[in-house]
Structure formats: structure tokens, C-alpha cells
C-alpha positions in Angstrom: 37.0 40.4 -15.2 35.5 37.8 -17.7 37.9 34.9 -16.7 37.6 35.9 -13.0 34.0 35.2 -13.5 34.0 31.8 -15.0 36.2 31.1 -12.1 34.6 31.9 -9.4 31.1 30.0 -10.7 33.5 26.7 -11.3 34.6 27.2 -8.1 31.2 27.1 -6.6 30.4 24.0 -9.0 33.3 22.2 -7.4 31.7 23.1 -3.8 28.3 21.2 -4.4 29.7 18.3 -6.2 28.6 15.0 -4.7 31.6 13.0 -3.7 32.6 10.3 -6.4 31.2 7.0 -4.5 27.7 8.8 -5.1 28.0 9.0 -8.7 26.6 6.7 -11.0 28.7 4.8 -13.1 30.0 6.3 -16.5 29.2 3.8 -19.5 30.4 4.1 -22.7 28.0 3.5 -25.5 28.6 0.9 -27.7 29.2 1.2 -31.5 26.4 0.8 -33.5 26.0 -2.7 -35.4 26.4 -2.1 -39.5 25.4 -4.9 -42.4 29.3 -5.6 -42.9 29.9 -6.4 -38.8 30.7 -10.0 -38.5 28.4 -12.1 -36.8 30.1 -14.3 -34.5 29.0 -18.1 -33.6 27.2 -18.5 -30.0 29.7 -20.0 -27.3 29.8 -20.7 -24.0 30.6 -17.3 -22.3 32.5 -18.8 -19.0 32.8 -16.0 -15.9 36.3 -14.9 -16.0 38.2 -13.1 -13.0 37.4 -9.7 -14.2 33.9 -10.5 -14.1 33.8 -12.0 -10.9 35.1 -8.5 -9.2 32.9 -6.0 -11.6 29.9 -7.7 -11.0 30.6 -6.8 -7.2 31.6 -2.8 -8.1 28.6 -2.4 -11.4 26.2 -3.6 -8.1 27.8 -1.3 -5.6 27.8 2.0 -8.2 24.2 1.2 -9.3 22.9 1.2 -5.5 25.0 4.3 -4.7 23.5 5.6 -7.8 19.8 4.7 -6.8 20.7 6.2 -2.6 21.6 9.4 -4.6 18.7 9.5 -6.2 16.7 8.5 -3.3 18.3 11.6 -1.2 17.4 14.2 -4.7 13.8 13.6 -3.6 14.3 14.3 0.1 14.1 10.5 1.6 15.9 11.0 4.5 13.6 13.7 6.0 11.4 10.9 6.0 12.8 8.2 7.8 13.6 10.4 11.1 10.4 9.8 12.5 10.5 6.2 12.1 13.6 6.1 13.7 12.5 7.8 16.5 9.3 5.8 17.0 11.7 2.8 17.1 13.3 4.8 19.9 10.0 5.3 21.5 8.8 2.1 21.3 11.9 0.0 22.1 11.6 2.0 25.7 8.1 1.2 26.0 9.1 -2.2 25.3 12.0 -2.9 27.5 10.7 -4.9 30.7 12.9 -2.3 33.0 12.9 1.1 33.1 15.7 2.7 31.7 17.8 5.1 33.3 18.5 9.1 32.6 22.6 8.7 32.8 22.8 6.0 29.7 20.4 8.1 27.6 21.3 11.6 27.7 25.2 10.6 27.7 24.6 8.1 24.2 23.1 11.3 22.5 25.5 13.5 23.6 28.3 11.3 22.3 26.3 10.7 19.4 25.5 14.1 18.6 29.3 15.0 18.9 30.4 11.9 16.7 27.9 13.2 13.9 29.2 17.0 14.2 32.9 15.3 13.4 31.6 13.0 10.8 29.9 15.4 8.4 31.8 14.9 6.0 31.4 11.3 5.3 27.8 11.4 4.4 27.4 7.7 5.2 28.4 7.5 8.6 26.9 11.3 9.0 23.6 9.3 7.7 24.0 6.0 10.0 24.9 8.5 13.0 21.5 10.9 12.5 19.6 8.0 12.4 21.0 6.4 15.7 20.7 9.9 17.2 17.1 10.0 16.6 16.6 6.7 18.4 18.1 8.0 21.3 15.7 11.5 21.0 12.8 8.4 20.4 13.9 6.6 23.5 14.0 10.6 25.8 10.7 11.6 24.6 9.1 8.5 25.8 11.1 8.8 28.8 10.2 12.7 29.3 6.7 11.7 29.0 6.8 8.7 31.3 8.0 10.7 34.1 6.2 13.9 33.3 2.7 12.0 33.8 3.3 10.6 37.0 0.4 8.8 37.3 -0.8 7.9 40.8 -2.5 4.4 40.2 -4.9 2.6 42.7 -3.3 -0.5 43.9 -6.2 -2.3 44.6 -10.3 -2.5 44.3 -12.3 -0.6 47.4 -15.7 0.8 48.6 -15.2 4.3 49.6 -17.0 7.5 49.4 -16.0 9.9 46.7 -16.2 13.5 46.5 -14.4 15.3 42.9 -15.2 18.0 40.4 -16.2 16.5 37.4 -14.3 17.0 34.0 -16.1 15.4 31.3 -19.4 13.5 31.3 -20.6 11.2 28.6 -24.6 9.6 28.3 -24.2 6.1 27.1 -27.1 4.2 24.8 -29.1 2.8 28.2 -29.3 6.5 29.5 -26.6 6.0 32.2 -23.2 8.0 32.7 -20.1 7.5 32.5 -18.0 10.5 34.1 -14.2 11.8 34.6 -13.7 12.8 38.2 -10.5 14.8 40.2 -10.2 13.3 43.3 -10.9 15.7 46.3 -11.2 13.6 48.9 -12.2 10.0 50.0 -13.6 8.9 53.2 -14.8 5.9 54.5 -11.9 4.6 54.7 -9.5 7.7 53.6 -7.8 6.4 50.9 -3.6 7.0 51.6 -2.5 7.1 47.9 -6.0 7.8 47.0 -6.0 8.4 42.7 -5.7 12.2 41.9 -8.5 11.6 38.2 -10.6 8.5 38.4 -13.2 7.5 35.4 -16.6 6.4 37.0 -20.2 5.6 35.9 -23.4 6.0 37.4 -27.2 4.9 37.0 -28.3 8.6 37.2 -26.7 12.1 37.8 -28.1 15.2 39.6 -29.7 17.9 37.4 -27.1 20.6 38.2 -24.2 18.5 37.6 -21.7 20.0 34.9 -18.5 20.7 33.7 -16.9 22.1 37.1 -19.4 21.0 39.3 -19.2 18.9 42.4 -20.2 14.8 43.4 -20.2 13.0 45.9 -21.1 9.5 46.9 -20.0 6.2 47.6 -18.1 4.2 44.9 -16.4 0.8 43.8 -13.3 1.4 43.0 -11.2 -0.7 40.7 -7.2 -0.7 40.0 -6.1 -1.0 36.1 -6.6 -4.0 34.5 -4.0 -5.2 32.0 -4.6 -6.6 28.5 -7.1 -9.4 27.9 -4.7 -11.2 26.3 -0.8 -10.8 25.4 -0.3 -8.5 22.9 -3.7 -6.9 22.8 -4.9 -3.6 24.2 -3.1 -2.5 27.6 -5.9 -0.3 29.8 -3.6 0.4 32.1 -0.7 1.4 30.1 -3.0 3.9 28.5 -4.8 5.1 31.4 -1.2 6.2 32.9 -0.7 8.3 30.3 -4.3 9.3 30.4 -3.9 10.4 34.0 -6.8 8.1 35.1 -5.5 6.5 38.1 -8.8 3.7 38.3 -12.6 2.8 37.4 -15.4 2.3 38.8 -19.3 2.9 39.6 -21.6 4.8 41.8 -23.6 2.7 44.0 -27.0 4.5 43.2 -27.5 7.9 42.3 -24.4 10.7 43.4 -25.4 13.8 44.8 -24.3 17.7 43.7 -21.7 18.9 46.3 -19.8 22.4 46.3 -16.5 22.4 45.7 -13.8 25.2 44.9 -12.7 26.4 41.4 -9.4 25.0 40.2 -6.5 27.6 41.0 -4.6 27.4 37.7 -5.3 29.2 34.9 -4.5 26.2 32.3 -7.1 24.0 34.1 -9.7 26.5 34.3 -9.2 27.0 30.0 -9.3 23.0 30.1 -13.0 23.2 31.8 -14.2 26.3 29.8 -13.3 24.3 27.2 -14.8 20.9 28.0 -18.4 22.9 29.1 -18.2 24.5 25.7 -18.0 21.1 24.1 -20.7 19.3 26.6 -23.1 22.3 25.4 -22.8 21.6 21.6 -22.9 18.1 22.2 -26.5 18.6 24.2 -27.5 21.4 21.9 -27.2 18.1 18.9 -28.4 15.6 20.7 -31.4 17.7 22.0 -31.9 19.3 18.3 -31.5 15.9 16.1 -32.1 13.1 19.3 -31.9 9.5 19.2 -28.7 7.7 17.6 -28.3 10.2 14.9 -28.0 13.2 17.2 -25.3 10.5 19.0 -23.5 10.2 15.8 -23.3 13.7 15.0 -22.1 14.4 18.1 -19.3 12.4 17.6 -18.4 14.2 14.0 -18.7 17.4 16.1 -17.3 17.2 19.4 -15.9 13.8 19.3 -18.8 12.1 22.0 -19.1 8.7 20.6 -20.6 7.0 24.1 -24.2 7.6 22.4 -23.9 5.1 20.0 -25.1 1.4 20.3 -22.7 -1.2 19.6 -24.6 -2.9 16.1 -24.5 0.8 14.7 -20.2 0.7 15.6 -20.2 -3.0 14.2 -21.9 -2.1 10.9 -19.6 0.7 10.6 -16.7 -1.4 11.2 -17.6 -4.5 9.0 -18.4 -1.5 5.8 -15.2 0.0 6.4 -17.1 3.3 7.7 -15.8 3.3 11.1 -12.9 5.4 10.3 -16.3 8.6 10.0 -16.3 8.5 13.6 -12.9 9.5 14.4 -12.0 13.3 13.7 -9.1 13.3 10.9 -8.3 14.8 7.8 -11.6 14.6 6.0 -13.3 16.3 8.8 -10.8 18.6 9.1 -10.2 19.2 5.7 -13.9 19.7 4.7 -14.1 22.3 7.8 -11.4 24.1 6.8 -11.6 24.7 3.4 -15.7 25.3 4.0 -14.2 27.9 5.7 -11.8 29.4 3.1 -13.9 28.9 0.4 -16.3 31.5 2.5 -14.1 34.0 3.2 -13.2 34.6 -0.1 -16.5 34.2 -1.5 -17.6 37.1 0.5 -14.0 38.9 -0.3 -15.5 38.7 -4.1 -18.9 40.7 -3.3 -16.8 43.7 -2.8 -14.4 43.9 -5.8 -12.1 46.9 -4.0 -10.9 44.5 -1.2 -10.3 41.9 -3.3 -7.8 43.7 -5.8 -6.4 45.4 -2.7 -5.7 42.6 -0.6 -4.6 39.1 -0.2 -7.5 37.6 0.2 -6.2 34.2 -0.1 -3.8 34.8 2.4 -6.4 36.2 4.8 -8.9 33.1 4.1 -6.0 31.0 4.9 -5.5 32.4 7.9 -9.1 32.4 8.8 -9.5 28.4 7.9 -6.4 27.9 10.3 -7.8 29.1 13.3 -11.0 27.4 12.2 -9.0 24.4 12.4 -7.4 25.2 15.7 -11.2 25.5 17.0 -12.1 22.2 15.7 -9.0 20.7 17.0 -9.9 21.8 20.3 -13.3 21.5 20.3 -12.8 17.7 19.1 -10.7 16.7 22.1 -7.3 16.6 20.2 -7.4 13.1 19.5 -4.1 12.0 17.9 -5.6 11.4 14.4 -7.3 14.8 14.4 -3.3 16.2 15.8 -2.2 14.4 13.1 -4.7 16.3 10.0 -4.4 20.0 11.8 -0.7 19.9 11.7 -0.7 18.8 8.0 -3.2 21.1 7.2 -1.8 23.9 9.1 1.7 23.7 7.6 -0.5 23.8 3.9 -2.3 27.0 5.1 0.9 28.8 6.5 2.8 27.8 3.4 -0.2 29.4 1.3 0.1 32.7 3.7 4.0 32.8 2.8 3.7 31.7 -0.5 5.2 28.8 -0.7 4.7 25.1 -1.6 4.1 22.7 1.0 5.4 18.9 0.1 3.2 16.9 1.7 4.4 13.4 2.6 7.2 15.8 4.3 4.5 17.5 6.1 3.4 13.7 7.7 6.7 13.7 8.5 6.6 16.8 10.7 3.4 15.5 12.1 4.5 12.5 13.3 7.7 14.1 14.8 5.4 16.2 16.5 3.5 13.1 18.0 6.3 11.3 18.8 7.9 14.5 20.9 4.2 15.5 23.1 2.8 12.4 23.3 4.7 9.5 22.6 2.9 6.6 24.1 0.4 7.1 21.2 2.6 4.9 18.6 1.4 2.2 20.4 -1.9 2.9 19.9 -4.4 1.6 16.9 -5.3 5.1 16.3 -1.9 6.5 15.5 -1.1 3.4 13.5 -4.1 3.3 11.2 -4.4 7.5 11.2 -0.4 7.3 9.7 -0.9 4.3 7.7 -3.7 5.1 5.5 -2.6 8.7 5.3 1.2 7.4 4.1 0.0 5.0 1.5 -3.2 8.2 0.2 0.2 10.4 -0.7 2.3 7.7 -2.0 -0.2 6.8 -4.3 -1.3 10.8 -5.3 2.6 11.0 -5.9 2.6 7.9 -8.3 -0.2 8.6 -10.0 0.7 12.3 -10.8 3.9 11.5 -12.0 2.4 8.9 -14.5 -0.1 12.5 -15.6 3.1 14.9 -15.7 4.3 13.6 -19.1 1.1 14.8 -20.8 0.9 18.3 -21.9 -1.1 20.8 -20.4 -2.8 21.3 -23.8 -3.7 17.9 -24.5 -4.5 17.3 -20.8 -7.3 19.7 -21.3 -8.9 18.9 -24.8 -9.3 15.1 -23.0 -10.6 17.0 -20.1 -12.9 18.4 -22.0 -13.4 15.5 -24.4 -14.9 13.4 -21.2 -18.8 13.5 -20.9 -21.1 14.2 -18.2 -21.2 10.0 -17.2 -17.3 9.4 -18.0 -16.5 12.3 -15.4 -19.2 10.6 -12.8 -17.5 6.8 -13.4 -14.0 8.6 -13.0 -15.3 10.1 -9.3 -16.3 6.5 -8.5 -13.0 5.2 -9.8 -11.0 7.9 -7.3 -13.1 7.3 -4.3 -12.4 3.8 -4.6 -8.9 3.9 -5.3 -8.5 6.1 -2.0 -10.4 3.6 0.0 -8.9 0.7 -1.6 -5.4 2.2 -0.5 -6.2 3.5 2.4 -8.1 0.5 3.6 -5.5 -2.0 2.6 -2.8 -0.2 4.6 -4.7 0.7 7.8 -5.6 -3.2 7.5 -2.9 -4.6 8.3 -2.9 -2.8 12.2 -6.8 -3.6 12.3 -5.9 -6.9 12.0 -3.5 -6.9 15.0 -5.8 -5.1 17.1 -9.3 -5.8 16.0 -9.1 -8.8 14.4 -11.4 -7.4 11.6 -11.2 -6.9 8.0 -14.2 -5.2 6.3 -14.1 -7.3 2.4 -16.4 -4.6 1.5 -14.9 -1.8 2.8 -13.8 -0.7 -1.1 -18.1 -0.7 -1.8 -19.1 1.1 1.6 -17.0 3.8 1.2 -17.9 4.7 -2.5 -21.3 4.8 -1.7 -20.9 6.8 1.9 -18.3 9.4 1.7 -20.5 11.5 -1.0 -23.4 11.5 1.4 -21.0 12.9 4.3 -18.7 15.1 1.5 -22.2 17.0 0.1 -24.6 16.5 3.3 -22.7 15.7 6.4 -19.7 17.5 7.3 -20.9 21.0 5.3 -23.7 21.3 7.6 -22.0 20.1 10.8 -20.1 23.7 10.1 -23.1 25.3 9.4 -24.9 24.5 12.4 -21.6 25.0 14.4 -21.7 28.5 13.3 -25.3 28.9 13.6 -24.8 27.9 17.6 -24.4 31.3 18.7 -27.5 31.9 17.4 -29.9 29.8 18.2 -30.3 28.4 14.7 -28.4 25.5 14.7 -31.7 23.3 14.3 -32.4 23.6 10.3 -28.6 22.2 9.3 -29.0 19.8 11.8 -31.8 18.4 10.4 -30.0 17.9 7.1 -26.8 16.7 9.0 -29.3 13.8 10.1 -30.9 12.6 7.3 -27.8 12.6 5.7 -26.7 10.2 8.6 -29.7 8.1 8.4 -28.7 7.3 4.9 -25.1 6.3 6.1 -26.4 3.9 8.8 -28.2 2.2 6.3 -25.5 2.1 3.8 -23.2 0.2 6.9 -26.0 -2.0 7.8 -26.8 -2.9 4.0 -23.0 -3.1 3.6 -22.5 -5.4 6.9 -25.5 -7.4 6.1 -23.8 -9.0 3.2 -19.9 -9.0 4.2 -18.6 -12.0 4.7 -16.1 -13.3 7.7 -12.8 -12.6 7.4 -11.3 -13.0 10.7 -7.8 -14.7 10.1 -7.0 -15.4 13.8 -4.4 -13.6 15.9 -1.2 -12.2 14.6 2.0 -12.4 15.8 3.8 -9.5 16.7 7.2 -10.3 14.4 4.7 -9.9 11.4 3.1 -6.7 12.6 6.9 -5.7 12.8 7.7 -6.8 9.1 4.6 -5.7 8.0 5.2 -2.2 9.2 8.5 -2.1 8.0 7.9 -3.2 4.5 4.7 0.0 4.4 7.1 2.1 5.4 10.0 1.3 2.8 7.1 0.8 0.2 5.4 3.8 0.3 8.6 6.1 1.4 11.0 5.3 -1.1 11.1 6.5 -4.6 13.1 3.9 -7.0 13.4 0.4 -7.4 14.8 0.2 -3.7 11.2 -0.2 -2.4 11.7 -3.9 -3.9 13.8 -4.1 -0.6 9.7 -4.6 1.0 9.1 -7.7 -0.4 11.1 -9.7 1.7 9.3 -8.1 4.9 5.9 -8.7 4.1 6.6 -12.1 2.6 8.3 -13.6 5.9 4.9 -11.7 7.8 3.2 -13.6 5.8 4.7 -16.4 6.1 4.8 -16.1 10.3 1.3 -15.3 10.2 -0.1 -18.7 8.7 2.0 -20.6 10.9 0.8 -18.9 13.9 -1.1 -21.7 15.6 -2.3 -19.9 19.2 -2.2 -21.0 22.4 -3.4 -24.2 23.6 -4.7 -22.1 27.0 -5.8 -18.9 28.1 -6.5 -17.7 31.9 -7.8 -14.3 32.8 -5.8 -11.7 34.8 -8.2 -12.6 37.5 -8.1 -16.3 37.5 -11.6 -16.9 37.4 -11.9 -17.6 33.6 -10.0 -20.9 31.5 -10.3 -21.2 27.7 -8.9 -24.7 26.6 -8.0 -24.8 23.0 -10.3 -28.2 21.7 -9.4 -30.2 18.5 -12.3 -28.5 16.6 -11.3 -24.8 17.0 -13.7 -24.2 19.5 -12.9 -23.0 23.3 -13.6 -24.9 26.2 -14.5 -22.5 29.3 -14.5 -23.6 33.0 -17.6 -21.4 34.0 -21.5 -21.1 32.6 -21.5 -17.2 32.7 -18.2 -16.1 31.6 -17.6 -12.5 31.3 -18.8 -11.1 28.7 -16.4 -8.8 27.2 -13.7 -10.9 27.6 -14.8 -13.8 26.3 -16.3 -12.4 23.2 -12.6 -11.1 22.6 -10.8 -14.1 22.7 -13.4 -16.1 20.5 -12.4 -13.6 17.8 -8.9 -13.2 19.0 -8.5 -17.1 18.4 -10.6 -17.8 15.7 -12.6 -20.1 17.6 -15.6 -21.7 16.0 -18.2 -21.8 19.6 -17.8 -21.7 23.0 -18.2 -25.2 25.2 -19.4 -24.3 28.9 -18.6 -27.1 31.0 -21.2 -29.8 31.6 -23.9 -30.4 34.2 -22.9 -34.1 34.6 -19.6 -35.1 35.8 -20.3 -38.7 35.9 -20.4 -38.8 31.8 -17.8 -36.5 31.0 -17.7 -35.1 27.7 -14.5 -35.0 25.4 -13.1 -31.1 24.5 -15.0 -29.7 27.9 -14.5 -28.9 31.7 -16.2 -31.3 34.3 -17.0 -29.6 37.3 -17.2 -31.2 40.8 -16.6 -30.0 44.3 -14.8 -26.8 43.6 -12.5 -28.4 40.7 -12.7 -28.5 37.5 -10.7 -30.8 34.9 -10.8 -31.5 31.0 -8.3 -33.2 29.2 -6.3 -31.5 26.7 -5.2 -31.7 22.8 -1.8 -33.3 24.3 -3.4 -36.1 26.1 -2.6 -34.3 29.8 -5.3 -33.6 32.1 -5.9 -29.6 33.1 -7.1 -29.2 37.1 -8.2 -26.0 38.1 -9.8 -24.8 41.3 -10.8 -21.7 43.0 -10.8 -23.2 46.3 -8.2 -23.7 49.0 -10.0 -27.3 49.6 -9.6 -28.0 46.1 -5.7 -27.5 45.9 -5.2 -31.7 46.7 -7.3 -33.1 44.4 -6.2 -30.6 41.9 -2.7 -31.3 42.2 -3.3 -35.4 42.5 -5.7 -35.2 38.7 -4.0 -32.8 36.8 -0.8 -32.2 34.6 -1.2 -28.5 33.8 -2.6 -27.0 37.8 -4.5 -23.7 38.2 -4.9 -22.7 41.7 -6.9 -19.5 41.5 -7.2 -19.2 45.1 -5.0 -16.4 47.5 -2.2 -17.9 49.0 1.5 -17.6 49.0 3.8 -19.9 47.8 1.7 -22.2 46.5 2.9 -25.6 44.3 1.9 -29.1 44.4 5.4 -30.6 46.2 6.5 -31.6 42.6 8.7 -30.2 39.5 7.0 -32.2 37.2 3.7 -30.7 37.0 3.4 -26.8 35.4 1.4 -24.7 38.4 0.0 -21.8 37.5 -1.1 -19.6 40.7 -3.5 -16.8 41.4 -0.6 -14.7 42.9 1.3 -15.5 39.8 -1.7 -14.0 37.2 -2.2 -11.0 39.4 1.6 -10.0 39.0 2.2 -10.6 35.3 -1.2 -10.5 33.7 -3.0 -12.8 31.8 -1.5 -16.2 30.9 -1.2 -18.1 27.2 0.1 -21.2 27.3 1.3 -23.9 24.9 1.5 -26.9 26.1 4.4 -30.0 24.7 2.6 -32.5 22.9 4.1 -35.5 25.7 5.7 -35.2 29.3 4.0 -32.8 31.2 6.1 -30.2 32.7 8.9 -30.3 29.8 9.2 -27.5 26.7 5.7 -25.6 28.8 5.9 -22.4 27.1 4.2 -19.7 29.2 3.3 -16.3 28.5 2.2 -13.5 30.2 0.5 -10.0 29.1 2.5 -8.1 31.7 5.9 -9.7 33.0 7.2 -8.3 36.1 5.6 -5.4 37.0 8.8 -3.1 37.0 7.3 -0.1 34.6 5.2 2.8 36.5 2.4 2.1 34.7 2.1 -1.6 36.2 3.5 -1.4 39.5 0.1 -0.9 41.1 0.2 -4.8 40.7 2.5 -5.8 43.2 0.0 -3.8 45.5 -3.0 -5.8 44.8 -4.5 -8.1 47.6 -4.0 -11.4 45.2 -0.9 -10.2 44.7 0.0 -10.2 48.2 -1.5 -13.5 48.7 -4.4 -11.9 50.8 -8.3 -12.8 50.1 -10.3 -10.5 48.9 -12.3 -8.3 51.3 -15.7 -8.8 51.5 -17.9 -5.9 50.3 -19.5 -3.7 52.4 -22.9 -1.5 52.0 -22.5 1.5 51.0 -22.6 4.1 54.0 -22.1 1.7 57.3 -18.9 0.0 57.0 -20.7 -3.0 58.7 -22.9 -4.9 57.3 -21.9 -7.5 54.4 -23.0 -6.2 50.8 -23.4 -9.5 48.5 -20.9 -12.3 48.0 -18.4 -11.4 45.8 -18.5 -12.9 42.8 -15.0 -13.2 42.1 -15.0 -15.7 45.1 -17.8 -18.2 44.2 -17.4 -21.4 45.8 -18.6 -23.6 42.4 -16.1 -22.6 39.6 -18.8 -23.8 37.3 -21.0 -21.3 37.9 
């Protein structure tokens, strides 16, 4: 019997045995040298044929050993969301709409091949990752088709009647309202959007979530990126269900509207009404900007925070506190769990007979779910909730949770249900910072693991109070530095912004947030049903004042570290390098260094475009020799020009000269509806937004911009580069990199959209400018007869 038992154990070991190519090489130990060992003289040892054969084998065996160790750490699972994300990003990056058939057929073939190759680990692993890529594309395709948001094709003035879905008050007292459109009139829109976001100077006193509004409004089609590679407003509006933006003329009126029929919509209205009621309670108790920040921390409503404070928070590295994420979710869930366990400890009989820890974990899970629902459930909050939920469920099931696996699971959830968030800064910055903190914590605990518990306890007990405070400050500083470095890659790309003193800001502000802001935010929520939220909100407001003061002080001494525009290639390379450095556990993480080095090299050599033209054709900016931007209008769009100046790291703005008879080098001169300027390569730029200036612009310009409506506009020669308003309306904002000599030869044009074949950009084909038609004059609301002012978009003097 004994022999049979030993044979059974041997058979089990044979089943679990790894293939030979995964095993590390067997090294025979050398005999130790003794005093009698003869010393050989140094000689030049030439490599032999056996040496050249042995080196690759040894390298391959070492590499296989490293892969084996990575597999033992569970790294394979961590790369599943990475490859799924690659598939989703590929889908959104295509210029055409991929069909269902190749995606479904490809996934089926890969799945079957993966099953057949299950005994070949390397092939099976490659097929698994390929299947994850196709699955990511399928998830993105499913979300795109499921949304099917109707998008407004062009700007129009009409009477809108709708139901309020959300409402936020800004700093100047105005409102931004999200409406479900129920009807349009004068004119009635044949293809009206189902949901719009519209602003109003004031609202009726009875306006509330679920009530109706009606009034004349100017509706605008969703715009594309302000520059190529920047935030695409139309893309994110499509996936958020917003088909148009606009503003009311005057104050809209309250009207009776039917209640929504489906249960899901009614539930969402109840949640939105609760969120709005909590926001109003907070603002009425605190008031001012402290109340707006408290509302952002509790309910996710950020509209009432001034731009000055937002900029101070960004420069001081504290902008992350406004995003409800891991810090807020952990403090909220942890406080609830601590409170439940403390209350249970009052009753010893209950605490001894029941698993109070599991009850507390369940209560914390419910509280975190409520907080997620209340905050608006953005991607950072979803990631934090999934990770926290996995850990709390593990506590309730007496199991341990691996933190990096939790992050991978949260990423998979986001990719499955909202893959479009992959292209937004919230997902990128949130997940990168969290992954960096988890990797750093794992490395630190690995170093401490060699110490015995007795030595660790003695060293902790021997520390003085000041040493413990210094250790706490050091931990906060390290946390800020690690998270800021990882997320700073994406902050540089999206916002051209870095927080060089973010370490100082977080060290000073996070203790205040952890002690006097977030705990009292949770207490205020618990006290609201009893109308006792005033007192905890006062403590929270005092903490917010301190955090604001820290942000402004740190921002005032923060240097300007804007490095300019980051190319997409650098973003991709640095993202790949970051993933490899954070996920790999062995020396294989050195593979990330080439990615980081090449990305830095491309970043340094990025010179930026010579010309930028807005998608409406009104604003043109030209790079001058001293790094400034020369523009063609005295009163440009403030939002666009600030974005361009920051992105291209311009030293200043040069407006058009008033005296065309004495032109200034490096600036526009405007006369008779035509603006011209000499570019850095010696060529002449000519711009006109009037049909009468076409001949003049074509005669004097090497690069000609015809910013007026018309079809098939040109200068009649292929030697000139011509950009028309129709090109801009269809393809979006233009960046041009010009040749050094021959005009029209080698000019590289980059449009923000390109051919609008995707569903979130097809509405551009139906604008009047895209069809070669001039804009209609805006009409006086309610009459449909008299002109309501001259459209600014078609001013006769391009210099105004």
C-alpha cells in the first residue's frame, strides 16, 4: 500500500511538471580553488564555435527562467486588460467603421485555435493575447452601436421643449442644464437630437430634475478637437448621449411634461434629484467656493469652482482631490467599516458570537456603492469601487485579495462596459497612478519581508515621535511623487501641464484632507436625513479653506514647466514602457528602458506645426521665428487661443497690424478683406473670408486659405496650397508643416478628424459649410422674420 501511495504522489508531480523549455539551466558548481591549484598565466582567450553556440542557448535558457518567474507571479493575467485596451484603441483609431463579420469570425477562429493549442504554452499565450485584442475591438464596436446618439448636423435657432436631466450652477450665477428633448418648433427639426446640454442665464424657481423647460435656443453641432490629437468633444458627447450644445435666449419657461415611462429612467431621475438636493444643501450650508468644492467632493458637481482655483489646484498637484477616486472611496468605506465595528464592540455578546468584521465589510460595500451612485459614477470612481468591492468581498469570504489583480479586474470592467473612456484623461491618469502606487508598495514590502517580525517590532518601538512623523511625511511624499510621475505622462499630453511642486502641495494638503475634510463629508451625509449636516460641513469648510490656501501658495511659487506639444508616438511609447516597468517583476522590466528612451528622443525633436487653422475657418495662427503665434484677428476666441498658446508653448500672441502700409515682419497685415503674412520659410500666407478677396489672395499667396462658403474652390493652379472652408468643416482643425523652399512641394497637412466616416463625426457632412452653403442669418426669437444681429462668424473684416 505504501508503494502504491508513493507511486500516486509521483504521478501527480509528473502532471504538474513544467516543460523543459521553461526550466532554468542546470549549472554544475565548480570545485573550490586550493593552495595547490596551479596559477595559469593570463592569455587572450578567443571565442570558439562552441562559445558562439553556447551563448544564445544560455541566453535563451535565462530568458525562459525569467518568463517562468513572471508566470509564477501571475503577470499573465495583468496583461489581459492591456491587450484588450489595445484592441479598443485600434477600433476607435480606424478611419473607417469595422464590420461585425470579420470581428466575430476572427474571435471564433482565435478561440478554437487557442483550445487546440492549449498544450503549447507559448503559442497558447500569444493566441490568448490576440483574442483579447479582438475582444477589445468587439467591446468598442458593441458600445458604439448601442449608443447610436443622434447628432445635430448644423447650427440652428428653434424653440426647444424638454425634460431636465441634470442642472449645475456656475460661478457667475448662470446654469448649465442637460435636457431630454421632447419637441422642437419654429422650425421643427426633422432629425432632432434626443439629449442636449444647454446654458441659461436664469431658470424658473420651479425648475427641478424631471420638470419641463421650454424656450427659444440656439443649438450648435458638436465640435471636433481644437487641435489634432486634442480632446474630441464630439467623440465624448456621442458616448455620453449629448447630441448638441446651445444656449437659451432669455429665461426659459416651466412647462408640464409627462413622466418617463421606463423604470430605468425614473430611477436615474431619482438619483439625479437626490444628488441635486444634496448639492443644494451643501451650498446653502457653506456657500461660496468652499461649498462648491464640498459639492464636488461629495456629489461630483464641479461647475461652481472658479477657473483661478482650478488652475491653482492643477499647478500645486492637488487637482486629483476633485475627482472622486480611491482616496475618497477608501476614506468613505473605511469610516463606515470602522464605525460599524466600533458600535458592535459596545455589545460584547454580539461581537463574540457573530462575524462583526464581515458585517462591517458588507456595510462598507453598500456605503461605497451609494457613494459611487451619488458621485455620478465617473471612470475613476468606478475603478476605485471595483477594487474596493473585491477587497471587501474577500474579507467577507475569508480570502486575501491581490491588489494589482484588482486593478486589472477594474480595467477589464471599464473596457467591457465603457471602452471609450480609454481615450479620456480620467482613465489614463487614474489607472496609471494607481498601478504605480501598487507596484511601488509591492517593491517596498518585498524589501521589508526579509526582516523578522521581532526585529521589525523592536525597530518600530524604538522610534521616537518625531521619527514617526517624519516617516509619515516621507510616505506621503513618496506616494505623491510616484503617482504624479506616472500620471504626469498623460497630463503632459492632454493638458501640456506639469506640477513641479506637486510633491510639496500633497505633503501639506493630504493630511488636512484625511483628517478634517473627507471624514466630515461622510458625517454630513449621515446627518442630512436629520437636518444636522450644518456642523460637520463647517468643519469640512474650514479644512477646504486650508487646502485652497495651500494650493494658491504653492501655485504662486511654481515655475513654468510647459514642455510644449507631445507627439502621439511619444505617448504610445511611454505608455508601453510604463506598463512593462510596473507589471513585470523580474529583470525583464529593463525592456521598458528602450521605449522610454525612444519616446523621449521623439519628444525632444518635436518642432510643432508652422500653421494652425480652426475648424470654422475664422482663426489662423502662424509660428514666428521667436516662438510667438501671429494671429489674423484682433478679438480671437479666448478658449481656442489659450489652448494653442499652451500646447505650442508660444511666447506670446501677435495681433494683426493696424497699418498695412508699414507691415511688420512676423505678423498679419489686413486690407480689403485679405490678410497676409510672411512665413518662416519665406513663403506668403494669404487669408480671406470673403468671396471678393479670392483673386487677391490667390495672386499674392503661396499658402492660401479661402474661409468662405463654396464648392470646388481653388486658385486654378497646383503650385499653391489651398485650404477651403469646406475642407475645414469636413475634416476639422488643420496643422500645416511647410517645406523650406518650393511652394506646394512637401507641404504636410494634418486634420484633426480626416474623412468623417465614423458615427461620431458623420454629422459634419451635413453642416452648411460642408455642403458649400453660407450660414443663414440668425433670426429674432419668436418671430422668424427679422434679423437677430449679424453673425460674428461672417464678419466682413477678417482683422476684427
